[in-house]
C-alpha positions as CSV (number, residue, x, y, z in Angstrom):
1,M,-0.2,-0.1,-0.2
2,S,1.5,3.2,-0.8
3,A,-1.6,5.7,0.2
4,R,-1.3,8.1,3.0
5,R,-3.7,7.4,5.7
6,I,-6.4,9.9,5.4
7,W,-7.7,11.9,8.8
8,S,-11.5,12.7,8.8
9,G,-10.6,15.4,11.4
10,G,-7.3,17.3,12.0
11,L,-8.2,20.7,11.2
12,V,-5.3,22.8,11.5
13,V,-5.3,26.4,10.4
14,S,-3.8,29.6,11.7
15,L,-6.0,32.4,13.3
16,A,-5.5,34.7,10.4
17,G,-7.1,31.9,8.1
18,V,-10.1,31.9,10.4
19,L,-10.3,35.5,10.6
20,A,-10.4,35.8,6.8
21,L,-13.4,33.6,6.4
22,T,-15.4,35.2,9.3
23,A,-14.5,38.6,8.4
24,C,-17.5,39.2,6.4
25,S,-20.0,37.7,8.6
26,A,-22.4,39.4,11.1
27,G,-22.1,38.7,14.7
28,E,-20.0,36.1,16.4
29,P,-18.1,33.8,13.9
30,Q,-19.9,30.6,13.1
31,G,-17.8,27.5,12.5
32,P,-16.6,24.2,14.1
33,P,-15.0,24.6,17.5
34,T,-11.5,24.9,18.1
35,L,-8.6,24.3,20.4
36,T,-5.6,26.9,21.2
37,A,-2.3,25.2,20.7
38,A,-2.3,24.9,24.5
39,E,-5.4,22.8,24.4
40,A,-4.4,20.8,21.9
41,T,-1.2,19.9,23.5
42,Q,-3.0,19.1,26.8
43,E,-5.2,16.7,24.7
44,Y,-1.9,15.4,23.3
45,L,-0.5,14.9,26.7
46,T,-3.5,13.5,28.3
47,E,-3.7,10.9,25.5
48,A,0.1,10.0,25.7
49,G,-0.3,9.5,29.2
50,Q,-2.4,6.3,28.3
51,L,0.2,5.1,26.0
52,T,3.6,3.2,26.3
53,L,6.0,4.1,23.5
54,A,8.4,1.7,22.0
55,P,11.6,1.2,23.7
56,D,14.2,3.8,23.2
57,S,11.3,6.1,22.1
58,S,10.5,9.4,23.7
59,W,7.6,12.0,23.3
60,P,8.7,15.1,21.5
61,S,9.0,18.0,24.1
62,Q,7.0,20.3,21.7
63,P,4.2,18.0,19.9
64,I,1.7,20.7,18.9
65,A,2.9,23.8,16.6
66,G,2.0,27.1,18.8
67,T,2.2,29.3,15.8
68,A,2.5,29.1,11.9
69,E,5.7,29.9,10.2
70,D,4.6,33.6,10.0
71,G,4.2,33.6,13.7
72,I,0.3,34.0,13.6
73,P,-1.3,31.6,16.3
74,M,-2.6,28.1,15.3
75,I,-5.9,26.7,16.3
76,Y,-6.8,23.0,16.0
77,E,-9.7,21.1,15.9
78,P,-10.8,19.0,19.0
79,G,-9.1,15.7,19.0
80,F,-6.2,16.7,17.0
81,G,-3.7,16.1,20.0
82,R,-5.3,12.8,20.6
83,Q,-4.8,11.5,17.1
84,A,-1.4,12.9,17.0
85,A,-0.4,11.0,20.0
86,D,-2.3,8.1,18.6
87,S,0.2,8.2,15.1
88,F,3.3,9.1,17.1
89,W,2.9,5.8,19.6
90,F,1.9,4.0,16.4
91,C,5.1,5.2,14.6
92,S,7.3,4.3,17.6
93,W,5.8,0.8,17.4
94,S,6.1,0.8,13.6
95,G,9.7,1.6,13.7
96,R,10.6,-0.9,16.4
97,A,8.9,-3.6,14.3
98,L,11.0,-2.5,11.3
99,D,14.0,-2.3,13.1
100,V,16.5,-5.0,11.7
101,A,18.5,-5.0,14.8
102,V,15.6,-6.0,17.2
103,T,15.5,-9.9,18.2
104,E,12.3,-11.6,16.5
105,S,10.8,-12.0,19.8
106,D,10.8,-8.2,20.1
107,R,9.4,-7.4,16.8
108,Q,6.5,-10.2,17.3
109,A,5.7,-7.8,20.8
110,A,6.1,-4.6,18.6
111,I,3.5,-6.3,15.9
112,A,1.2,-7.0,18.9
113,E,1.3,-3.5,20.3
114,L,0.5,-2.2,16.5
115,D,-2.7,-4.0,16.6
116,K,-3.8,-2.1,19.6
117,I,-4.2,1.1,17.4
118,R,-7.6,-0.3,16.7
119,T,-8.8,0.9,19.9
120,T,-7.3,4.4,19.8
121,Y,-9.1,7.7,19.0
122,F,-7.0,8.0,15.8
123,Y,-8.4,4.7,14.5
124,T,-11.9,5.0,16.2
125,K,-12.9,8.8,15.1
126,A,-9.9,10.5,13.3
127,L,-9.1,7.7,10.4
128,A,-11.7,8.2,7.6
129,P,-13.9,5.4,7.5
130,E,-12.4,4.5,4.0
131,S,-8.8,4.5,5.2
132,R,-9.7,1.7,8.0
133,P,-9.6,-1.2,5.6
134,I,-6.3,0.1,4.1
135,L,-4.6,0.3,7.6
136,D,-6.3,-2.9,8.4
137,K,-4.5,-4.6,5.3
138,V,-1.3,-3.3,6.7
139,L,-1.8,-4.6,9.8
140,D,-2.6,-8.1,8.4
141,S,0.0,-8.4,6.2
142,T,2.6,-7.4,8.9
143,R,1.0,-10.1,11.5
144,L,1.5,-12.8,8.4
145,G,5.4,-11.6,8.0
146,D,5.1,-9.2,5.4
147,L,6.6,-6.1,6.5
148,T,6.7,-4.3,3.5
149,P,3.3,-2.5,3.5
150,L,4.1,-1.5,7.0
151,R,7.4,0.0,6.0
152,N,5.5,2.1,3.1
153,D,3.1,3.5,6.0
154,H,6.0,4.2,8.3
155,E,8.0,6.2,5.5
156,M,5.1,7.9,4.4
157,N,3.2,8.9,7.8
158,C,6.1,8.9,10.7
159,P,8.7,11.5,11.4
160,H,12.2,10.7,10.2
161,E,15.5,11.5,12.1
162,D,15.8,14.7,9.9
163,G,12.7,16.1,11.1
164,T,10.6,15.4,7.8
């Protein structure tokens, strides 16, 4: 599979973008509820507190951007922090499963952890319903010993050591 996971949520916009969209409306801006970066970070930290990363992995110190590149404050859709933590967790375990230096026993333990994604906010709420079967196939192939789909998913959806 070489398709990126599609999130049905995950709205991330700068405050200027919201103001531009609502500048012509009368009264209070109408639109979906939003979170500040601090609120999204709190969501992230709460979700992360329920998850265990793979050995040698650690949570990022700044998981949610506070401002856009132009310095304008970012706003987020409710749930963004939760799905971001779930995704980071999944990436830590997929990296472990793909690590050529781990023992087969450790690889199998990592693969068992990956299956837990199906109970997370990311899978049950944020992942677009049409993307769930794609991720399920990745997990099924991995469990059967074919790591290629997992490697493709990891390369496309997980942060790299160079920060990209």
